[in-house]
C-alpha positions as CSV (number, residue, x, y, z in Angstrom):
1,M,1.5,0.5,36.2
2,N,0.0,3.3,37.6
3,I,1.5,6.3,36.7
4,D,-0.2,10.2,37.1
5,P,-1.2,11.1,33.5
6,K,0.5,14.6,34.3
7,L,4.3,12.6,35.3
8,D,3.5,9.8,32.7
9,P,5.1,10.5,28.9
10,S,3.6,8.3,27.6
11,T,0.4,9.2,27.6
12,R,-0.6,9.1,24.4
13,S,-3.2,11.9,22.5
14,R,-7.0,11.6,21.9
15,A,-6.3,11.7,18.2
16,Y,-4.2,8.9,18.5
17,S,-6.0,6.8,20.7
18,A,-9.1,7.8,17.8
19,M,-6.2,6.2,15.2
20,A,-4.7,3.1,16.8
21,P,-7.8,0.5,16.1
22,V,-7.4,1.5,13.1
23,W,-3.9,1.3,11.9
24,D,-4.0,-2.2,14.4
25,K,-6.6,-3.2,11.9
26,I,-4.4,-2.2,9.1
27,D,-1.2,-4.0,10.1
28,T,-3.2,-6.8,10.7
29,V,-4.6,-7.6,7.1
30,L,-1.9,-6.3,5.4
31,G,0.7,-8.6,7.8
32,G,-1.4,-12.0,5.9
33,T,-2.4,-15.3,7.0
34,K,0.1,-15.1,9.7
35,A,-1.0,-12.3,11.4
36,M,-5.0,-12.3,10.9
37,R,-5.0,-16.3,12.5
38,A,-2.6,-14.7,15.6
39,S,-5.9,-12.0,15.9
40,G,-8.1,-15.0,16.5
41,Q,-11.8,-14.3,17.5
42,I,-11.2,-10.2,16.5
43,Y,-11.5,-10.7,13.0
44,L,-12.3,-14.2,13.3
45,P,-15.4,-14.7,16.0
46,Q,-16.4,-18.6,17.3
47,H,-19.4,-19.1,16.4
48,Q,-22.4,-19.6,19.0
49,E,-21.9,-23.8,19.9
50,E,-18.9,-24.1,18.2
51,S,-16.1,-25.8,20.4
52,N,-13.0,-24.3,21.2
53,L,-11.3,-27.2,19.6
54,A,-14.1,-26.5,16.2
55,Y,-12.7,-23.0,16.5
56,Q,-9.4,-23.5,16.3
57,E,-9.2,-26.2,13.8
58,R,-11.2,-23.8,11.4
59,L,-8.4,-20.7,12.0
60,L,-5.8,-22.8,11.2
61,C,-6.8,-24.0,8.0
62,S,-8.3,-20.3,7.1
63,T,-6.0,-18.6,4.8
64,L,-6.1,-14.9,3.7
65,L,-6.7,-13.7,0.1
66,N,-4.5,-10.5,0.5
67,E,-6.4,-7.8,-1.9
68,A,-5.2,-5.1,0.4
69,E,-1.6,-5.8,-0.1
70,L,-1.9,-6.0,-3.8
71,T,-4.1,-3.3,-4.2
72,L,-1.5,-0.8,-1.7
73,N,1.4,-2.0,-3.8
74,S,0.0,-1.3,-7.0
75,W,-0.9,2.2,-5.7
76,V,2.5,3.2,-4.7
77,G,4.4,1.5,-7.1
78,R,2.9,4.1,-9.6
79,P,4.5,6.9,-8.6
80,F,7.8,5.6,-8.1
81,S,7.6,3.7,-11.5
82,E,10.3,6.7,-12.4
83,P,12.9,8.1,-9.5
84,V,12.1,11.3,-7.5
85,K,13.6,13.8,-9.8
86,I,15.9,16.5,-8.4
87,G,15.6,19.6,-9.1
88,S,18.5,21.6,-11.0
89,D,17.7,24.3,-8.5
90,V,18.8,21.9,-5.3
91,P,22.2,23.3,-4.2
92,K,24.9,20.3,-4.3
93,E,25.4,20.4,-0.3
94,I,21.7,19.1,-0.6
95,E,21.9,16.5,-3.3
96,D,24.8,14.5,-1.9
97,L,22.8,13.6,0.7
98,F,20.2,11.9,-1.3
99,D,22.2,8.8,-1.3
100,D,21.6,8.1,2.3
101,V,19.4,10.3,3.0
102,D,18.9,8.2,6.3
103,L,22.1,7.3,7.5
104,Q,21.0,3.5,6.9
105,G,21.9,3.6,3.6
106,N,18.6,3.9,2.0
107,Q,18.5,6.4,-1.4
108,L,16.0,9.6,-1.6
109,S,13.2,7.4,-3.8
110,V,13.8,4.3,-1.6
111,F,13.3,5.9,1.4
112,A,10.2,8.5,-0.5
113,R,8.5,5.3,-1.1
114,N,8.7,3.6,2.1
115,W,6.9,7.0,3.8
116,F,4.4,7.9,1.3
117,R,3.7,3.5,1.6
118,E,2.8,3.7,5.1
119,G,0.8,7.2,4.6
120,L,-1.3,5.9,2.1
121,A,-1.8,2.7,4.0
122,K,-3.1,4.5,7.6
123,S,-3.2,8.1,6.2
124,V,-0.8,10.1,8.1
125,S,2.7,9.3,8.4
126,H,5.9,11.2,9.8
127,V,9.9,12.1,9.1
128,L,11.5,13.2,12.1
129,V,15.0,15.4,10.3
130,D,17.3,15.0,12.8
131,F,21.1,16.7,13.4
132,P,23.7,14.8,15.7
133,S,24.3,15.7,19.2
134,V,26.7,17.7,19.7
135,D,28.1,20.6,21.5
136,R,27.2,23.8,19.3
137,V,28.7,26.4,21.5
138,G,31.6,27.6,18.9
139,R,30.9,25.1,16.4
140,T,30.9,25.7,12.5
141,V,29.0,24.4,9.4
142,A,32.4,23.5,8.2
143,N,33.5,21.6,11.9
144,D,30.6,19.6,10.6
145,L,31.6,19.2,7.5
146,K,35.2,18.1,8.4
147,E,33.5,15.9,10.8
148,N,30.9,14.0,8.9
149,L,28.4,15.3,11.0
150,R,25.3,16.3,8.7
151,P,21.2,16.3,8.8
152,Y,19.6,12.6,8.4
153,W,16.1,11.5,7.9
154,T,14.5,9.2,10.7
155,F,11.1,7.7,9.4
156,V,8.5,7.4,11.9
157,R,5.9,5.6,12.1
158,P,2.5,6.4,13.2
159,E,2.4,4.3,16.1
160,N,5.5,6.0,17.6
161,L,4.4,9.5,17.5
162,I,1.8,9.0,20.6
163,F,0.9,12.8,21.4
164,A,1.1,16.1,19.2
165,S,-0.4,19.8,20.0
166,S,0.0,22.5,17.9
167,A,-0.8,26.8,17.3
168,I,-1.4,29.4,14.4
169,V,1.7,31.5,14.3
170,N,2.0,33.8,11.4
171,G,-1.1,32.5,9.8
172,H,0.7,29.2,9.9
173,E,0.0,26.0,11.7
174,V,3.6,25.7,13.7
175,L,3.9,22.0,15.9
176,T,4.2,23.5,19.8
177,H,4.8,20.3,21.5
178,V,5.7,16.4,20.4
179,R,6.8,13.0,22.0
180,I,7.8,10.1,19.7
181,R,7.9,6.7,21.4
182,E,11.3,4.7,20.4
183,Q,12.1,1.2,21.6
184,S,15.8,-0.6,21.2
185,L,17.7,-3.3,21.7
186,V,20.5,-3.1,24.3
187,R,22.9,-6.0,24.9
188,V,23.3,-6.5,28.4
189,G,26.0,-9.5,28.2
190,F,25.5,-12.5,26.3
191,T,22.0,-11.4,26.2
192,E,19.2,-7.9,25.3
193,K,16.9,-5.8,26.7
194,L,14.3,-4.2,24.8
195,V,14.8,-0.1,26.3
196,D,11.6,2.4,25.8
197,R,12.3,5.9,25.5
198,I,10.5,8.9,24.8
199,R,11.7,12.0,23.4
200,I,9.6,15.0,23.5
201,F,10.4,17.9,21.6
202,D,8.9,21.4,22.5
203,R,8.9,24.9,20.9
204,D,8.3,28.3,22.7
205,D,6.6,30.9,21.8
206,A,9.9,32.7,20.5
207,G,10.7,29.9,18.1
208,Q,13.3,28.3,20.1
209,V,12.8,24.5,20.0
210,T,14.3,21.9,23.3
211,C,14.7,18.5,23.1
212,S,14.4,16.1,26.3
213,L,14.7,11.9,26.6
214,W,13.2,10.2,29.1
215,E,13.3,5.9,29.7
216,L,10.8,3.7,31.3
217,R,13.3,1.9,34.2
218,D,11.7,-0.1,37.2
219,R,7.7,0.7,35.5
220,S,8.5,4.2,35.9
221,W,9.7,7.2,33.5
222,K,12.8,8.9,34.2
223,L,14.3,11.8,32.3
224,I,17.9,10.8,31.2
225,Q,18.8,13.9,29.1
226,A,17.4,17.3,29.6
227,P,16.1,19.3,27.8
228,A,18.5,20.9,25.3
229,L,18.2,23.9,22.6
230,L,18.4,22.8,19.1
231,D,19.7,25.0,16.4
232,I,16.7,24.6,14.6
233,D,13.6,27.6,15.0
234,E,10.4,24.6,14.5
235,I,10.4,21.3,15.8
236,P,11.5,19.4,12.7
237,I,9.0,17.0,12.4
238,V,6.9,17.0,9.1
239,T,3.6,15.0,9.1
240,F,2.3,13.5,5.8
241,Y,-1.4,13.0,4.9
242,S,-2.7,10.8,3.0
243,D,-6.6,12.7,3.3
244,R,-6.5,14.9,6.5
245,M,-9.2,14.8,9.0
246,G,-7.1,17.6,11.9
247,L,-4.3,17.2,13.6
248,M,-2.8,14.1,13.5
249,L,-6.3,12.7,12.3
250,G,-7.1,11.3,9.0
251,K,-9.4,8.7,6.9
252,P,-6.9,6.2,5.3
253,P,-7.7,5.6,2.0
254,L,-7.5,1.5,2.6
255,E,-9.6,1.2,5.7
256,D,-12.5,0.4,3.4
257,L,-10.9,-2.2,1.4
258,V,-9.3,-3.7,4.1
259,D,-12.7,-3.7,5.7
260,L,-13.8,-5.5,2.9
261,N,-10.6,-8.4,2.8
262,I,-11.5,-9.1,6.6
263,A,-15.7,-9.9,5.0
264,H,-13.9,-12.3,2.8
265,W,-11.3,-13.8,5.0
266,Q,-14.4,-14.6,7.5
267,S,-16.5,-15.9,4.6
268,S,-13.7,-17.8,3.2
269,S,-13.5,-19.4,6.3
270,D,-16.8,-20.4,6.7
271,Q,-16.8,-21.7,3.2
272,R,-13.9,-24.2,3.9
273,S,-15.2,-25.4,6.5
274,I,-18.8,-26.4,5.0
275,L,-16.7,-27.9,2.4
276,T,-14.9,-30.1,5.1
277,V,-18.3,-31.1,6.0
278,A,-20.0,-31.6,2.5
279,R,-17.1,-33.8,1.7
280,F,-17.6,-36.3,4.0
281,P,-20.7,-38.1,4.0
282,I,-22.8,-39.5,7.6
283,L,-23.2,-42.8,7.4
284,A,-27.2,-43.4,8.9
285,C,-29.4,-46.3,9.7
286,S,-32.1,-47.2,10.6
287,G,-33.9,-50.2,12.4
288,V,-30.4,-50.8,14.1
289,D,-29.8,-51.4,17.9
290,E,-29.3,-48.2,19.8
291,D,-26.1,-49.8,21.5
292,E,-25.2,-50.5,17.5
293,S,-25.3,-47.0,16.6
294,E,-24.5,-45.4,19.2
295,G,-20.6,-46.7,18.7
296,K,-20.9,-49.0,22.1
297,K,-20.3,-51.9,19.9
298,K,-17.3,-51.8,17.7
299,M,-18.8,-51.2,14.2
300,P,-16.9,-53.3,10.9
301,L,-17.0,-50.3,8.1
302,G,-14.9,-51.1,5.1
303,P,-14.4,-51.9,1.4
304,R,-14.7,-56.0,2.7
305,K,-17.4,-55.6,5.6
306,V,-20.7,-56.8,5.5
307,L,-23.2,-54.2,7.7
308,T,-26.2,-55.7,8.9
309,T,-29.6,-55.5,11.1
310,P,-31.9,-57.7,12.3
311,D,-34.8,-55.9,11.8
312,P,-36.1,-56.4,8.1
313,S,-36.4,-53.1,7.3
314,G,-33.3,-51.8,8.3
315,K,-30.8,-50.2,6.1
316,W,-27.7,-48.9,6.1
317,Y,-27.1,-45.4,3.8
318,Y,-25.2,-42.6,3.5
319,V,-26.5,-38.4,4.6
320,E,-25.0,-36.0,1.7
321,H,-25.0,-32.3,1.6
322,Q,-27.5,-31.1,-0.6
323,G,-24.6,-28.6,-1.8
324,N,-26.8,-24.8,-1.8
325,A,-25.1,-23.5,0.9
326,I,-21.8,-23.9,-1.1
327,A,-22.8,-22.3,-4.0
328,A,-24.5,-19.7,-1.6
329,G,-21.0,-19.1,-0.1
330,R,-18.8,-19.7,-3.2
331,Q,-21.3,-16.1,-4.8
332,D,-20.3,-14.3,-1.7
333,L,-16.7,-15.0,-1.9
334,Q,-17.0,-13.9,-5.3
335,D,-18.9,-10.5,-4.7
336,L,-16.6,-9.3,-2.1
337,E,-13.5,-10.3,-4.8
338,E,-15.3,-7.9,-7.2
339,K,-15.9,-4.5,-4.7
340,M,-12.5,-5.1,-4.1
341,G,-11.3,-4.8,-7.1
342,H,-13.7,-2.0,-8.1
343,Y,-12.4,0.0,-5.0
344,G,-8.8,-0.7,-5.8
345,A,-9.5,0.7,-9.4
346,E,-11.5,3.3,-8.4
347,F,-8.8,5.5,-6.2
348,L,-7.1,5.4,-10.2
349,T,-10.2,6.9,-11.4
350,K,-10.0,10.7,-11.7
351,R,-12.7,13.2,-10.7
352,P,-13.5,16.0,-12.5
353,G,-12.8,19.4,-10.7
354,S,-10.5,18.5,-8.1
355,T,-8.1,20.7,-7.0
356,T,-4.5,20.6,-5.4
357,A,-2.3,22.8,-3.3
358,T,0.9,23.1,-5.5
359,A,2.0,25.2,-7.7
360,R,1.2,23.0,-10.2
361,A,-2.5,23.0,-9.8
362,L,-1.9,27.2,-9.4
363,D,-3.2,28.1,-12.9
364,S,-5.8,25.3,-13.7
365,V,-7.9,22.9,-12.1
366,E,-7.4,19.4,-13.1
367,S,-8.7,16.3,-12.9
368,T,-7.1,14.1,-10.8
369,S,-7.8,11.0,-9.0
370,G,-7.5,10.1,-5.2
371,L,-4.1,9.0,-6.3
372,Q,-3.1,11.7,-7.5
373,D,-4.0,13.8,-5.0
374,A,-2.5,11.6,-2.4
375,V,0.8,12.4,-4.3
376,I,0.9,15.7,-5.0
377,R,0.3,15.9,-1.1
378,F,3.5,14.0,-0.4
379,N,5.3,15.9,-2.9
380,D,4.8,19.0,-1.0
381,A,5.7,16.8,2.8
382,L,8.6,15.9,0.8
383,N,10.2,19.5,0.0
384,Q,9.2,20.5,3.5
385,A,11.6,18.0,4.5
386,L,14.3,19.6,2.3
387,V,13.1,22.7,4.0
388,L,13.9,21.3,7.6
389,T,17.2,19.8,6.6
390,G,18.4,22.9,5.1
391,K,17.6,24.8,8.3
392,W,20.3,22.5,9.7
393,I,23.1,23.5,7.7
394,G,22.1,27.0,6.7
395,V,20.7,26.9,3.2
396,E,17.6,29.1,2.6
397,K,16.7,27.9,-0.6
398,P,17.2,23.8,-0.7
399,G,15.4,23.6,-3.6
400,Q,12.6,21.3,-4.8
401,V,12.0,17.5,-5.9
402,L,9.3,16.4,-8.2
403,I,7.3,12.7,-7.8
404,N,5.6,11.6,-11.5
405,T,2.1,12.3,-11.0
406,E,1.7,11.3,-15.0
407,F,1.3,7.8,-14.4
408,A,-1.5,5.7,-16.1
409,P,-4.8,5.5,-15.1
410,A,-7.7,2.6,-13.7
411,A,-7.1,-0.6,-15.9
412,G,-10.7,-0.6,-17.8
413,D,-10.9,3.2,-18.0
414,Q,-12.7,2.5,-21.3
415,A,-13.7,7.2,-22.0
416,D,-9.7,7.9,-21.5
417,M,-8.8,5.0,-23.7
418,G,-11.4,6.1,-25.8
419,A,-11.0,9.5,-25.8
420,L,-7.4,8.6,-26.5
421,A,-7.8,7.0,-29.5
422,N,-9.9,9.4,-31.2
423,A,-7.2,11.8,-30.7
424,R,-4.9,9.9,-32.8
425,T,-7.6,8.9,-35.5
426,S,-8.6,12.4,-36.0
427,K,-5.0,13.6,-35.7
428,D,-4.8,16.0,-32.9
429,I,-2.0,13.6,-31.4
430,S,1.3,12.1,-32.9
431,R,1.7,8.2,-33.4
432,K,4.9,8.7,-31.3
433,T,2.2,9.9,-28.4
434,Y,-0.2,7.8,-29.2
435,V,2.5,5.0,-28.5
436,H,3.6,6.8,-25.5
437,E,0.1,7.0,-23.4
438,L,-0.4,3.5,-24.5
439,Q,2.7,2.2,-22.3
440,R,2.4,4.7,-19.8
441,R,-1.3,2.9,-18.8
442,G,0.4,-0.6,-18.9
443,T,-1.0,-1.5,-22.7
444,L,1.7,-1.5,-24.3
445,A,5.0,-3.0,-22.7
446,E,7.3,-1.3,-21.2
447,D,10.2,-2.8,-23.5
448,F,8.2,-2.0,-26.5
449,D,10.6,-0.8,-29.4
450,E,8.8,2.5,-32.0
451,E,11.5,1.9,-34.7
452,V,10.7,-1.5,-34.7
453,D,7.3,-1.4,-35.0
454,L,7.8,1.2,-37.6
455,E,10.0,-1.7,-40.0
456,E,7.5,-4.2,-39.1
457,I,4.6,-1.6,-40.7
458,K,7.2,-0.6,-43.4
459,S,7.4,-4.4,-44.3
460,E,3.4,-4.7,-44.2
461,E,3.0,-1.9,-46.6
462,D,5.5,-3.6,-48.8
463,L,3.3,-6.2,-49.2
464,G,0.1,-4.4,-50.0
465,A,-1.4,-4.0,-46.1
466,P,-3.5,-1.0,-45.6
467,T,-2.3,2.0,-43.9
468,D,-5.5,2.4,-41.2
469,G,-5.0,-0.1,-39.0
470,Q,-7.6,-3.0,-40.9
471,P,-6.1,-6.6,-41.1
472,I,-4.5,-7.4,-44.0
473,D,-6.1,-9.3,-46.7
474,P,-4.5,-11.9,-48.4
475,L,-7.1,-12.7,-50.7
476,A,-7.7,-9.4,-52.0
477,Q,-6.8,-9.6,-55.8
478,D,-7.8,-5.2,-55.7
479,A,-5.5,-4.4,-53.5
480,E,-3.4,-1.3,-55.2
481,P,0.2,-1.4,-54.4
482,A,1.9,0.8,-52.8
483,A,2.8,3.8,-54.0
484,G,6.9,3.0,-56.5
485,K,7.0,-0.8,-54.8
486,D,6.5,-4.2,-57.1
487,V,4.1,-6.2,-54.8
488,P,4.8,-9.7,-56.1
489,P,1.3,-11.9,-56.5
490,P,0.2,-14.5,-54.7
491,P,0.7,-17.8,-55.7
492,E,-1.7,-19.8,-57.3
493,D,-0.7,-22.5,-55.5
494,G,0.1,-23.9,-52.2
495,P,-0.6,-22.6,-49.3
496,L,-0.7,-18.4,-48.3
497,P,3.0,-16.4,-47.3
498,P,3.2,-16.1,-43.5
499,K,1.5,-13.0,-42.2
500,K,4.3,-11.0,-41.3
């Protein structure tokens, strides 16, 4: 289909063209073994002199250890281990929308988690804060409420926002042109048809925003909805950047881990292939007739068969793999798995000196991790979506929501755990605070009951247990009994009483 780019609304921006291969790579790995096999030679090259049949057999036997998906889910689960907190300043007309924020039954926390996950994986993700298309002439907010017309959020994957441009207005970056590609299934009789559309938003210098709709028909784009003026003064798109490098450009936090995962996929494929070869010894022979050794004559093989040769010095024997390459391949896989594990933990490790763009960090420079930085940026994007929502219904102060940023640091952060233990030992923090922090870090189970545990400690004290955290020694004869307590002596004969 040859269309003049100047007349083709599906033309991609340079930023989109730069990011698309990265998004495709990340999507493929997150798609698991099925997607990696479908990608074929893109991520699993065919070896030189490897036959097509041998390659297909190797490809179909390869499986992906999807560390990228496991790590991404772990990252996302930390800030969303608690629901999004709704501020007391959020008005009721805004809060009422949160139970079904996208008109598809998704509550605010569920929608926000999906939006955050996509942006964390691919560096950018978007939300369109939309409003049903109606004739605004003579309509009021009361009319909208009566007919249940309300703003709603639509999640826009980065692959679908194909073009965007912006300008600086009053010191702020403002979108001036956005094109979003949409696909929908339309029933045609007893079949269905995939329809491609492009939704275009434009904002002029006066702050007026219009929206038009194009559709692909008969291999050409047709304008099916002329530009209509929207009752809002900015293009209602919010973009979350987990690591911004420019307009619609970013460095996905997951990309390096995805590259390691692809290297593991390739090494694992070779390892499985060499194991297949090593498990089947090759039958070799010397002093055997050439026709017979080349298989021109059927050779009897099996446990009750005898192999002979007319050559007195001839022999039959198996050639077996020595295993050196297997050990090297196994070590390579272990090294890659260790690197992937370290990468996932590094994103959770606090980095001193990071500054943030929210009011929470204006008073001081905090030590934050890469994940915490991304969460703070996402919180800003989420509140910007509230602002746009309020503009649709005339609410000037929509309030704010808050996402949890006080989640556990990376597992194995010994410095953090040591500082916490020292604070408790020096009585700088209470036992209750110490226990709470251990739970937050996953060291103690979420269902840990402090009151029950205190009763257990009291029982141990009744048995003469020391209170400084040292293990109980039931054989100690010189242990001082707890004040005001009668401690029974240990039995002279028989087994010791069980430890609590």
